[in-house]
TORKEKOL-139970 format. One record per residue (C-alpha): x, y, z; residue in three letters. Coordinates in steps of 0.001 Angstrom, whole numbers, padded with zeros to 6 digits, always signed. Example, Ala and Ser with C-alpha at 12.3 -4.5 7.8 and 13.67 -1.06 7.14 Angstrom:
<pts>
+012300-004500+007800ALA
+013670-001060+007140SER
</pts>
This chain:
<pts>
+072583+047253+014165MET
+069940+046421+016702THR
+066570+048015+016028LYS
+065398+050204+018887LYS
+062095+049021+020299MET
+059544+051830+020494ASP
+056925+052031+023237ARG
+054102+050642+021110ARG
+056144+047551+020230SER
+057100+047133+023877PHE
+053466+047231+024911LEU
+052510+044634+022311LYS
+055196+042265+023568VAL
+054322+042954+027204GLY
+050626+042448+026602GLY
+051155+039162+024769ALA
+053411+037868+027484ALA
+050974+038816+030189ALA
+048135+036755+028767GLY
+044503+037849+028770ALA
+042389+035422+030730ALA
+041162+038169+032989VAL
+040228+041632+031752ALA
+042168+043759+034221THR
+044461+046720+033952ILE
+047396+044427+034711ASN
+047090+043008+031203ALA
+048637+046216+029862GLU
+052389+046358+030390ALA
+054385+049528+031036ILE
+058012+050350+030212PRO
+060308+048906+032848LEU
+063459+050673+031663VAL
+064257+053932+029967GLY
+064892+057590+030513GLU
+061203+058242+031097SER
+061621+057256+034748LEU
+063947+060214+035212LEU
+061862+062753+033332ASN
+059921+065416+035194ASP
+056305+064436+035751ASN
+053601+066155+033739GLU
+051266+068281+035815LYS
+047656+069021+034976SER
+044437+070033+036716PHE
+041280+068156+037571SER
+038466+067984+040102ALA
+036183+065503+041813SER
+033514+065125+044477HIS
+036416+065020+046958PHE
+038099+068268+045883GLY
+040121+069921+043141ALA
+043617+068542+042495VAL
+046829+068949+040551VAL
+047483+065647+038791THR
+050901+064119+038163HIS
+051623+061884+035179THR
+054813+059970+034375ARG
+055387+057093+031955ASN
+051963+057945+030532SER
+050599+056829+033877ARG
+048434+058885+036234PHE
+050569+058400+039336GLU
+049395+060799+042032SER
+047724+064063+042984VAL
+048513+067069+045136THR
+045775+069240+046616PRO
+044534+072385+044914PHE
+046192+075472+046388GLU
+042836+077007+047317GLY
+041823+074013+049446ASP
+043164+074669+052948GLU
+041856+071356+054270HIS
+042231+068681+051556PRO
+040889+065251+052461VAL
+042356+061771+052183THR
+039807+060747+049559LEU
+041680+062538+046756ILE
+044452+059959+047152GLU
+042150+057370+045602GLY
+041804+059116+042225LEU
+044939+057641+040681ALA
+044408+054263+042366ALA
+040933+053752+040929ARG
+042172+054525+037412THR
+044175+051298+037489TYR
+041975+049252+039793ALA
+042018+045512+039247LYS
+038307+045574+038532ASP
+038353+048131+035696ARG
+036015+047151+032886ILE
+038228+046964+029829MET
+035884+045973+027003TYR
+032184+045861+026099PRO
+030775+042651+027527CYS
+027470+040797+027255VAL
+026085+038160+029569ARG
+026452+034810+027816GLU
+022817+033775+028063SER
+021686+037196+026856TYR
+024052+037120+023901LEU
+022455+033838+022799LYS
+018821+034538+023571ASN
+018429+038289+024000GLY
+015514+039457+026158TYR
+014295+035845+026356LYS
+017400+034805+028296SER
+017362+033124+031701ASP
+017066+036087+034083LYS
+017926+033982+037130THR
+021514+033797+035827LYS
+022077+037508+036344ARG
+025042+037850+038663GLY
+026321+034305+038081SER
+026408+034035+034284ASP
+029701+034415+032420LYS
+030404+037498+030322PHE
+031528+037478+026719VAL
+033643+040193+025165ARG
+032008+041807+022136VAL
+032848+044647+019789SER
+031486+048131+020385TRP
+029423+047841+017211GLU
+027770+044665+018465THR
+027006+046261+021822ALA
+025521+049377+020218TYR
+023359+047265+017923ASP
+022061+045163+020798LEU
+021093+048204+022856ILE
+019505+050151+020002ALA
+017509+047149+018790ASN
+016256+046414+022297GLU
+015204+050024+022816LEU
+013282+049937+019547LYS
+011591+046661+020508ARG
+010481+047941+023905VAL
+009276+051274+022486TYR
+007257+049470+019821LYS
+005731+046789+022035ASN
+005313+048541+025374TYR
+005870+052287+025006GLY
+008326+054785+026417ALA
+007266+054337+030051ASP
+008634+050788+029980SER
+012226+052018+029669VAL
+013663+053081+033021TYR
+016392+055696+032756GLY
+016180+056968+036290GLY
+019864+056273+036749SER
+020911+057615+040130TYR
+024419+058147+041404GLY
+027239+060510+042260TRP
+029819+059737+039581PHE
+031314+062855+037936CYS
+031130+066538+038859VAL
+031524+067667+035254GLY
+029092+069989+033482SER
+029293+067927+030290LEU
+029984+064370+031382ASN
+027290+063932+034011ASN
+026150+060381+033183PRO
+022585+060815+034438GLN
+021974+063955+032373ALA
+023489+062398+029259LEU
+021488+059198+029678LEU
+018245+061135+030093GLY
+019100+063233+027048ARG
+019781+060149+024919MET
+016668+058256+025982LEU
+014469+061323+025647GLY
+015619+061725+022046ILE
+015482+058010+021223ALA
+011875+057551+022291GLY
+011293+058532+025912GLY
+011646+056843+029299TYR
+010582+056714+032925THR
+012770+058767+035242SER
+012887+059339+038999ARG
+012271+062158+041440THR
+013844+062908+044841CYS
+017109+061490+046190THR
+018085+058699+048554TYR
+019866+061290+050711SER
+016977+063743+051164THR
+013800+061932+050140HIS
+011667+062731+053198ALA
+013041+066159+054100ILE
+012644+067599+050610ARG
+009032+066423+050442GLN
+007873+067573+053876ILE
+009652+070894+054446THR
+008120+072813+051499PRO
+004790+072355+053286TYR
+006292+073707+056526VAL
+008517+076611+055448THR
+007866+076856+051718GLY
+011278+075581+050646THR
+013337+072415+050481ASP
+015290+072766+053703GLU
+017902+070226+052600SER
+019384+072872+050279THR
+017992+076134+051649ALA
+020607+078686+052782PRO
+021648+078375+056416ALA
+022826+081078+058782THR
+026497+081515+057917VAL
+029370+080526+060180TYR
+030688+084076+060820PRO
+027316+084905+062382VAL
+027323+081682+064413ILE
+030889+082246+065585ILE
+029976+085704+066823GLU
+026525+085061+068293ASN
+025704+081428+069092SER
+025935+080327+072721GLU
+024717+076761+072278CYS
+025131+074545+069210ILE
+023331+071229+068847VAL
+024425+068613+066310PHE
+021210+066615+066033TRP
+021902+063503+063980GLY
+024628+065362+062078ALA
+028365+064799+061629ASP
+029586+067766+059548PRO
+033270+067084+060216ILE
+032896+063781+058371ASN
+030303+064526+055718THR
+031716+067849+054496ASN
+034602+065945+052954GLN
+032508+065587+049827ILE
+030053+067689+047845ALA
+027656+067367+044927TRP
+029783+070020+043258GLY
+033504+070255+044017VAL
+034167+070885+047729PRO
+036728+073538+048615ASP
+036342+072682+052318HIS
+035872+076237+053535GLN
+033550+074879+056225SER
+036570+073332+057970TYR
+038261+076735+058214THR
+035162+078130+059885TYR
+034851+075119+062187MET
+038377+075764+063419LYS
+037434+079381+064084GLU
+034285+078221+065866LEU
+036318+075969+068144LYS
+038625+078857+069036GLU
+035665+081155+069658ALA
+034112+078529+071909ALA
+037107+078732+074254LYS
+036708+082503+074570LYS
+032913+082674+074780ARG
+032223+079334+076476ASN
+029981+078087+073665ILE
+028234+074890+074676LYS
+028117+071962+072218PHE
+025743+069011+072330TYR
+025556+065984+070076ILE
+022260+064112+070071ILE
+023054+060815+068386ASP
+023401+057106+069210PRO
+027110+057452+068343VAL
+029784+059853+069556TYR
+030988+060852+066108ASN
+033852+062841+064562ASN
+032151+066186+065117THR
+031366+065473+068750GLY
+034968+064539+069417MET
+036355+067626+067638TYR
+034220+070095+069561PHE
+034272+068175+072833GLY
+030478+068071+072705ALA
+028382+066603+075480GLU
+026922+063373+074179HIS
+023198+062792+074562ILE
+022695+059133+073702GLN
+019364+058575+072005ILE
+017795+055422+070639ARG
+017699+055411+066830PRO
+014502+056738+065150THR
+013114+058192+068412THR
+014190+061814+067904ASP
+010614+063017+067415VAL
+009593+061635+070821ALA
+012440+063480+072515MET
+011566+066741+070732MET
+007921+066343+071734LEU
+008971+065857+075355GLY
+010967+069075+075203MET
+008100+070918+073503ALA
+005627+069701+076143ASN
+007903+070914+078931TYR
+008384+074323+077304LEU
+004638+074706+076891PHE
+003472+073482+080291THR
+006161+075519+082099GLU
+005335+078583+079951ASN
+008948+078778+078768LEU
+008190+078808+075053TYR
+008097+081962+072929SER
+004385+082615+072608LYS
+005173+085864+070764GLU
+007093+084099+067989PHE
+004578+081274+067680VAL
+001648+083702+067408ASP
+003308+086049+064908LYS
+005349+083776+062679TYR
+003627+080368+062703THR
+000206+078947+062031THR
-001572+075889+063389GLY
-000054+075776+066855PHE
-003417+075181+068510GLU
-003960+071894+066652GLU
-000444+070810+067612PHE
-000945+071942+071235ARG
-003934+069635+071650LYS
-001839+066669+070529TYR
+001078+067789+072709LEU
-000923+067853+075938VAL
-003036+064778+075160GLY
-006310+066367+074072GLU
-006377+064803+070581SER
-005195+061822+068542GLU
-003940+059223+071053ASP
-005018+061351+074076MET
-001579+060931+075672VAL
+000383+063910+076974ALA
+003864+063991+075431LYS
+005607+064727+078708THR
+009360+064358+079283PRO
+008594+061162+081217ALA
+006640+059781+078255TRP
+009448+060754+075895ALA
+012158+059269+078110SER
+010605+055801+078016LYS
+010736+055875+074217ILE
+014025+057612+073418CYS
+016115+056437+076373GLY
+017213+059951+077343VAL
+016628+060589+081072PRO
+013651+062800+081900GLU
+015773+065343+083783ASP
+018127+065651+080786VAL
+015196+066379+078468ILE
+014055+069146+080814LYS
+017576+070503+081236MET
+018105+070749+077469LEU
+014763+072465+076960ALA
+015622+075122+079543LYS
+019133+075584+078178GLU
+017977+075994+074595PHE
+015582+078828+075476VAL
+018003+080553+077864SER
+020909+080692+075393LYS
+021182+081715+071742ARG
+020844+078194+070315THR
+021461+076847+066828MET
+019872+073457+066079LEU
+021951+071808+063344MET
+019776+068996+062062GLY
+021195+066244+059868GLY
+019642+064118+057173TRP
+020175+060851+059036GLY
+017036+061229+061140THR
+014816+061475+058042GLN
+016188+058265+056519ARG
+013863+056226+058695ALA
+010311+054972+058876HIS
+008131+058106+059147HIS
+011183+060156+058221GLY
+008997+063152+057389GLU
+008435+063838+061080GLN
+011896+064666+062563PRO
+012594+067733+060420ASN
+009039+069025+060773TRP
+009307+068621+064527MET
+012760+070241+064637LEU
+011335+073352+062945ILE
+008412+073290+065388THR
+010771+073037+068362LEU
+012913+075891+066996ALA
+009750+077980+066606SER
+008806+077373+070242MET
+012327+078319+071325ILE
+011635+081505+069383GLY
+015071+082325+067978GLN
+014390+081665+064289VAL
+015670+084661+062310GLY
+017948+085905+065099LEU
+021754+085941+064578PRO
+023172+082603+065744GLY
+019788+081113+066647GLY
+017129+078993+064990GLY
+017838+075939+062882TYR
+019664+074740+059774GLY
+019459+071418+057996MET
+022489+071344+055715ASN
+025519+072273+057795TYR
+026756+068748+057206HIS
+026479+068956+053413TYR
+028680+070573+050745SER
+030121+073383+052875ASP
+026724+074378+054208GLY
+026896+077554+056275GLY
+029835+078943+054296VAL
+029355+082498+052966PRO
+029239+082190+049203MET
+029351+084452+046184PRO
+026125+083951+044269ALA
+024207+085572+041458ALA
+022276+088671+042451ALA
+018525+088225+042910THR
+017357+091747+043643GLY
+016192+090489+047041ASN
+018952+091238+049495ALA
+019880+088273+051646LEU
+016998+086209+050362SER
+016030+083016+052176ASP
+015647+081172+048872LYS
+018491+079035+047463PRO
+020131+080053+044213LEU
+021681+077752+041620ASN
+021842+074943+044148GLY
+023894+077080+046544SER
+023611+076222+050218VAL
+025239+079402+051438GLY
+024201+083022+051697ALA
+022575+084723+048752VAL
+024293+087987+047977ALA
+022912+091529+048237ASP
+022266+092605+044654ALA
+023041+096253+045295GLU
+026410+095807+046934ASN
+027827+092561+045583VAL
+029561+091630+042342ALA
+027871+088399+041407ALA
+029378+085036+040640SER
+028155+083957+037198PRO
+027675+080310+038178GLY
+028156+077565+035600LEU
+025601+075755+033475SER
+025732+072159+032294GLY
+024280+069936+029634ILE
+020529+069537+029831SER
+018416+066436+029376ILE
+016434+068502+026868ASN
+017820+069285+023418SER
+017397+072706+021824LYS
+016992+071067+018409ILE
+013396+070697+017216ASP
+012021+067205+016811GLY
+009436+064753+018197PRO
+011406+064573+021449TRP
+010209+068102+022229LYS
+006652+066818+022788GLN
+007558+063820+024946ARG
+006531+063884+028589LYS
+008817+062027+030956ILE
+007090+059825+033524ASN
+008657+059783+037012VAL
+008517+057578+040088ILE
+009999+058218+043561PRO
+013627+057135+043297VAL
+013536+054734+046233SER
+010472+052879+044947ARG
+012134+051213+041932ILE
+012005+047684+043375VAL
+008369+048068+044378GLU
+007702+049329+040859CYS
+009315+046258+039277LEU
+007341+043980+041591GLU
+003984+045655+041038ASN
+003451+047040+037532PRO
+000133+048880+037371GLY
-000202+049154+041162LYS
-001628+052424+042465GLU
+000388+054249+045101TYR
+000170+057580+046923ASN
+002882+060211+046735PHE
+002886+063870+047753ASP
-000881+064261+047758GLY
-001660+062426+044516LYS
-002322+058881+043356ALA
-000122+057315+040665TYR
+000361+053936+038995LYS
+003658+052149+038577TYR
+004698+051628+034944PRO
+005553+048179+033593ASP
+009353+048433+033296ILE
+010872+046074+030728LYS
+014302+047612+030234MET
+016551+049607+032577ALA
+019661+051597+031697TYR
+022068+052794+034388TRP
+025038+055147+034019ALA
+027144+056680+036771GLY
+025447+054908+039658GLY
+025413+051708+041658ASN
+021888+050654+042683PRO
+023217+047385+044109PHE
+024852+049565+046711HIS
+022447+052394+047493HIS
+019100+050601+047436HIS
+017768+048669+050430GLN
+016905+044990+051010ASP
+019405+043499+048583ARG
+017837+040042+048358ASN
+014435+041427+047509ARG
+016168+043580+044903MET
+017992+040640+043313VAL
+014677+038843+042884LYS
+012905+041920+041495ALA
+015696+042510+038970TRP
+014821+039175+037364GLN
+011631+040792+036075LYS
+013582+043017+033684LEU
+013923+041865+030088ASP
+017162+043811+029699THR
+019541+045677+031989PHE
+022290+047879+030501VAL
+025075+049519+032485VAL
+027787+052053+031650ASN
+030494+051548+034275GLU
+034186+051955+034968CYS
+034406+049035+037404PHE
+032974+045575+037912TRP
+030613+046630+040676THR
+027797+044392+041848ALA
+025520+046395+039557THR
+027718+045742+036511ALA
+027785+042030+037329ARG
+023985+042000+037398MET
+023752+043560+033931ALA
+023071+041973+030554ASP
+025171+044465+028613ILE
+028152+046244+030199VAL
+029894+049167+028519LEU
+033275+050389+029822PRO
+033143+054098+030667ALA
+035968+056525+031281THR
+036785+057983+034670THR
+036731+061743+035255GLU
+040492+061974+034797GLN
+040363+060263+031387GLU
+038326+063000+029687ARG
+037996+066788+029458ASN
+035271+068689+031282ASP
+034507+071783+033322ILE
+032926+072232+036740THR
+032528+074611+039681LYS
+032966+074438+043409SER
+029791+073882+045368HIS
+030453+077191+047116SER
+030393+079066+043778ASN
+033877+080373+044666SER
+035627+078682+041729TYR
+035193+077394+038209ILE
+037578+074503+037531PHE
+039023+072977+034388ALA
+038961+069192+034327MET
+041735+068199+031955LYS
+042281+064735+030579GLN
+045184+063315+032575VAL
+045750+060066+030667VAL
+044237+058208+027754LYS
+041404+055837+028657PRO
+042436+052356+029745VAL
+041427+049441+027551GLY
+038472+050361+025368GLU
+036865+052696+027906ALA
+034790+055391+026185THR
+033163+058627+027291ASP
+029446+058349+028082ASP
+028859+061190+025602PHE
+030328+059119+022759ASP
+028532+055972+023854ILE
+025164+057689+023604PHE
+025998+059324+020279VAL
+026785+055901+018818ASN
+023551+054403+020129ILE
+021589+057270+018563LEU
+023332+056685+015233ARG
+021192+053520+015101ARG
+018124+055781+015236PHE
+019100+058438+012705GLY
+021134+061529+011860ALA
+018490+063851+013290ASN
+018700+062111+016646GLU
+022491+062460+016682VAL
+022229+066156+015831LEU
+019660+066649+018583ALA
+022053+065100+021081PHE
+025244+066907+020049THR
+023590+070109+018790GLU
+026448+070161+016280GLY
+029153+070642+018940LYS
+032205+068604+019791THR
+032834+067793+023435LYS
+035407+070560+023843MET
+033060+073007+022136GLU
+030448+072117+024764TRP
+032999+072686+027530VAL
+034011+076043+026101GLU
+030370+077076+025604SER
+029604+076572+029302PHE
+032539+078788+030230TYR
+031667+081432+027653GLU
+028124+081612+029014GLU
+029541+082335+032473SER
+032065+084766+030970TYR
+029271+086747+029311THR
+027279+086953+032556LYS
+030369+088010+034476ALA
+031217+090727+031982THR
+027712+092193+032202LYS
+027866+092296+036013SER
+031403+093673+036217GLY
+033101+090482+037413VAL
+036529+089789+035947LYS
+037160+086369+034385MET
+040045+085048+032337LEU
+039436+084316+028630PRO
+038814+080614+028076PHE
+042307+079741+026807LYS
+043978+081392+029784GLU
+041504+079751+032162PHE
+042118+076334+030622TRP
+045862+076797+030974GLU
+045670+077950+034596LYS
+043016+075441+035632GLY
+040692+077654+037651PHE
+039147+081078+038119VAL
+038223+082432+041532LYS
+035347+084661+042700PHE
+035610+086701+045865GLU
+033030+086367+048606THR
+031422+089725+049479PRO
+031402+090918+053069GLU
+027617+091181+053040SER
+027360+087435+052430ALA
+029125+086899+055748LYS
+026180+088442+057588LYS
+023401+086210+056288PHE
+020853+085052+058876VAL
+018380+082372+057882LYS
+014835+083816+057974HIS
+016280+087162+059086GLY
+014197+089154+056596LYS
+011125+087068+057422PHE
+011484+087880+061096ARG
+011916+091602+060369GLN
+008715+091751+058319ASN
+006693+088529+057843PRO
+004126+090345+055709VAL
+006539+091699+053097VAL
+008876+088678+053291ASN
+006296+085889+053301ARG
+007466+082291+053229LEU
+006383+080093+050347GLY
+003629+078350+052312THR
-000109+079022+051812PRO
-000161+081094+055003SER
+003184+082763+054346GLY
+004261+081540+057779LYS
+005866+078463+059317ILE
+003103+075866+059218GLU
+003129+073784+062374ILE
-000215+072495+061138PHE
-000610+072028+057386SER
-004147+072023+056048LYS
-002891+070604+052757LYS
-001277+067571+054372ILE
-004242+067069+056667ALA
-006445+067070+053580GLY
-004570+064102+052125TYR
-005971+061892+054921ASN
-002807+059816+055119TYR
-002552+057318+057959LYS
+001182+057820+058499GLU
+001550+061565+057960CYS
-001054+063776+059602LYS
-001540+067545+059645GLY
+001119+068266+062282HIS
+004311+066561+063472PRO
+003655+063406+065488MET
+005315+060377+067006TRP
+004653+057279+064905PHE
+006103+054002+066098GLU
+008698+052802+063541PRO
+008373+049371+061997MET
+011665+048331+063645GLU
+013134+049958+066749TRP
+014348+048944+070167LEU
+010839+049248+071609GLY
+009199+047004+069024SER
+008314+043321+069237SER
+010888+042560+066534VAL
+013609+043454+069048ALA
+012943+040223+070947LYS
+014457+038212+068071GLU
+016822+040890+066738PHE
+017819+043008+069759PRO
+020447+045297+068214LEU
+019494+048487+066365ASN
+021714+048905+063311LEU
+022385+052400+061952ILE
+024209+053099+058672SER
+025791+056569+058478PRO
+027881+058017+055675HIS
+031382+056496+055486PRO
+034611+058249+056393LYS
+036899+056856+053699TYR
+034698+056822+050606ARG
+031796+058629+048964LEU
+028984+056114+049354HIS
+030517+053193+047408SER
+033101+055218+045482GLN
+036778+054426+046233LEU
+035890+051195+048031ASN
+037858+049379+045316ASN
+041076+051277+046144THR
+043719+050915+048860TRP
+041913+053549+050923ILE
+039602+050871+052270ARG
+042616+049418+054102ASP
+042612+052472+056385LEU
+039464+051248+058078GLU
+038455+047695+057232GLU
+038889+044812+059626VAL
+040506+041861+057864ASP
+038980+043032+054600GLY
+035480+043450+056040ARG
+033399+046547+056679GLU
+033724+047452+060379PRO
+030749+047281+062708ILE
+030897+049172+065996TRP
+029549+047434+069101MET
+029318+048474+072723HIS
+031591+046372+074994PRO
+028635+044943+076919LYS
+026864+043855+073722ASP
+030093+042286+072453ALA
+030847+040482+075717ALA
+027340+039039+075852LYS
+028019+037393+072473ARG
+031620+036371+073118GLY
+032881+038835+070526ILE
+036221+040591+070788GLN
+037726+043501+068928ASN
+038865+042359+065459GLY
+036630+039286+065248ASP
+034825+038523+062012ILE
+031110+038427+062790VAL
+027898+037498+061009ARG
+025255+040222+061102VAL
+021787+038986+060174PHE
+018034+039393+060248ASN
+015169+037955+058207LYS
+016189+039983+055149ARG
+019736+038680+054841GLY
+023201+038185+056255GLN
+026588+039875+055936VAL
+030060+039514+057349LEU
+031698+042396+059183ALA
+034722+043157+061349GLY
+033959+043894+064987ALA
+035129+047158+066519VAL
+034346+047131+070231VAL
+033967+050697+071482THR
+032026+052816+073963GLU
+031552+055440+071227ALA
+028313+053660+070357VAL
+025516+053322+072910MET
+024504+049935+074257GLN
+021909+048186+072136GLY
+023035+049996+068973VAL
+025525+048929+066308VAL
+027021+051156+063619ARG
+027949+049968+060122MET
+028614+052489+057359GLN
+026773+052386+054058GLU
+028726+051902+050848GLY
+030692+048668+051240ALA
+030473+046764+047960TRP
+028018+043884+047830TYR
+029978+040621+047489ASP
+027590+037639+047407PRO
+029085+034229+048189ALA
+026764+032760+045537GLU
+026136+035571+043009PRO
+022541+035919+041889GLY
+021200+033687+044666LYS
+018619+035219+046977VAL
+019641+034974+050649GLY
+023317+034259+050111THR
+025940+035637+052478LEU
+027568+038968+051595CYS
+031218+038309+052298ARG
+032279+041953+052443HIS
+029650+043843+054439GLY
+026982+045598+052356ASP
+024756+047012+055085VAL
+021805+047462+052732ASN
+021375+043696+052652VAL
+019818+044210+056094LEU
+017826+047454+055706ILE
+014082+047262+054929PRO
+012781+048604+051621ASP
+009606+050214+052921VAL
+008576+053800+052177GLY
+008752+056423+054919THR
+005043+057223+054454SER
+002497+057952+051735GLU
+003698+061554+051575LEU
+007388+061142+050651ALA
+007791+057411+049926GLN
+011394+057814+051056GLY
+013961+055222+052065ASN
+015232+053956+055411GLN
+018700+053494+056894ALA
+018110+051535+060107THR
+017159+047966+060985ALA
+017079+045486+063847LEU
+019694+042740+063673VAL
+021483+040060+065659GLU
+025227+039405+065606ILE
+027275+036296+066239GLU
+030933+035426+065930LYS
+031523+033848+062522PHE
+032367+030171+062703LYS
+034404+028275+060170GLY
+036834+029436+057518GLU
+036394+033084+056601VAL
+035635+033273+052857PRO
+037848+035222+050500GLU
+036627+038576+049150ILE
+035801+038323+045437GLY
+034234+041638+044421ILE
+037418+043647+043798PHE
+038749+041476+040985LYS
+037442+041482+037437ALA
+035546+038323+036451PRO
+036911+036013+033799LYS
+035709+037074+030372ILE
+035113+034708+027457LYS
+036469+035666+024071GLY
+039680+037397+025147ILE
</pts>
């Protein structure tokens, strides 16, 4: 009788036959025959930065997803969840760079990126990391360990890699962390001085109010149709429902739409907006020209400015040329800088004051040299228009982010329709007297509740976008937000859930700076450029390979995140990785990290905390077991939340409802900022010439202004290693949009592979010739994976199209020290044989 082969035996045979020279998912065989192909697929529930989903598993394989029933506008990005689970570049085993395995922190740092990796056991990897942490703590102190890991991977309340990493390092001995974000660095630093809150997350006037009242809507450097695909929490895409309603209302009420941007983007096309082409990084000049016209023609709202703002007189002197550079900021002056015709600047100014106008500002304008100025000036312009606090008028700076402008259920504050954000919500705050509150959802903290020496440790921080400058200049003094600091001497860096060799600027400078680190450790799922630059690489699970809990960014849902399949290879949860590292420190450290709970006990505790809050406020929630079975619980949005007007209460009574500024008003002139005596950020909004723009001397050698907006088919760099990239790439390269005249001048045709370059570096890209981008400007999305032709070599060609190879790494100003997203470049048709892409395949690993 023939013995029936079970699945485990089949896998062993399949794996042996496949060989193991390369550590990829293909090394694990799957059953090719059997009844399992005919069985019904197993359904479960999960969530991501792209939306909530029902998962489908067959043959023990995560095969596909279908959208969550509550998501009326699911996006293409969810299709990548199953694909990335089995990507060819999955990290299967703990690996150590060969030179580091032999020589430890004394290894040859110039081999990072080019050195071979060696497979090691988990125990060996844990020992190496723990011993190195102990060495650095002993010899250099806690500040020399950088745990400022930044990234978007995982929406879970438990498995957030950055929180877990900070928790582990804080318990082990301390670390240096980071403050601010690459997305909002300048806006979140400047706007608290102007309106008393971080306008990047402050509640915006909700869409129902806009639909009913707005007569003119301006998308200023914003593309909400594209960027609302994703969210920091889980998007439920309610903003798309409201945008459809807005488009229908526009037909009935003749709402006028404008898009002020170098590119005619997705949002402009959807609403049929009139395109105002503006040179990159010149938005402040255009706004000043409008403000000058409103003032000199006596069209501005003197009543609003006098009652609700402070410091206008100081700004007025600059505006009419009585201070600073002694130049009047007329529409003619502005036109020469921004490229918008003088008569158009005047026309827009008159239209904005004659109609109920909503200025929807994006974050793109602040990711530039002197990026503090555009948002400050937008608020100033809105104040002069005088509609701030009126239904459908004023400004908002997060309509493009995480369903901004959507009415949301939120915890009661006792301050009806407060202007202040709650629990990270970007929608309306509910009226405490009339609304049943959403309980929200907590998550694991970087701080343990268990007593120990970690309770007394103070965590040093640096601005997130200054990490390379920090590595280059240990001990250097720098200014930030009104104070002077010194960069720590970083010896060891640990990253989890992020990809700095994507999101940071000036890649070649970064490669060189990274050689200063003694040790670089990475928890990763994939062989990203960051993982390949590491000394120790630990394979982490994806969101669908572990259990967790999360909520929608709108606070409308709490979602279960159920494990769909077992982890591939030896992939391990970040939680377990950090527990095992702390075991090398002691039992007390492990207890401090876990607080005596298993992972599922943590998940249940987060839900129970919300359940208790809901019960006290009269909100119905399912018991945990029923919730876990169903996959979600929903909270209704109260009608009162659909009436929220940004600064509405402030406008009704600015004395009782003071803003959080020293004056309690909108500060067009800030005494605090003026007191810092910064050269590149004065006491009121101003035009500062950027380091690189079409009017600079650099443009003679590099005459094209490159902009790098958020991508359409990925979240930053996430999903770039799946088939979804094929929806947009040109012959495997990141597309770059060029105006037909710019392309013709260089002999470039649609579909050509081109070399994009400046003094910082060079990348390949695929040309897309289109009139959607203005002449003199080229558009290349951020997030394409860095694929160096000669890994680890400074100046080498990026074969795939990482735009941040070309972007300068220079702070926005002394105030915010933010990052930039534009550069001047030149483009030429690539000559010779086009090199093969190498980044999406796992490297060969020794020892397997």
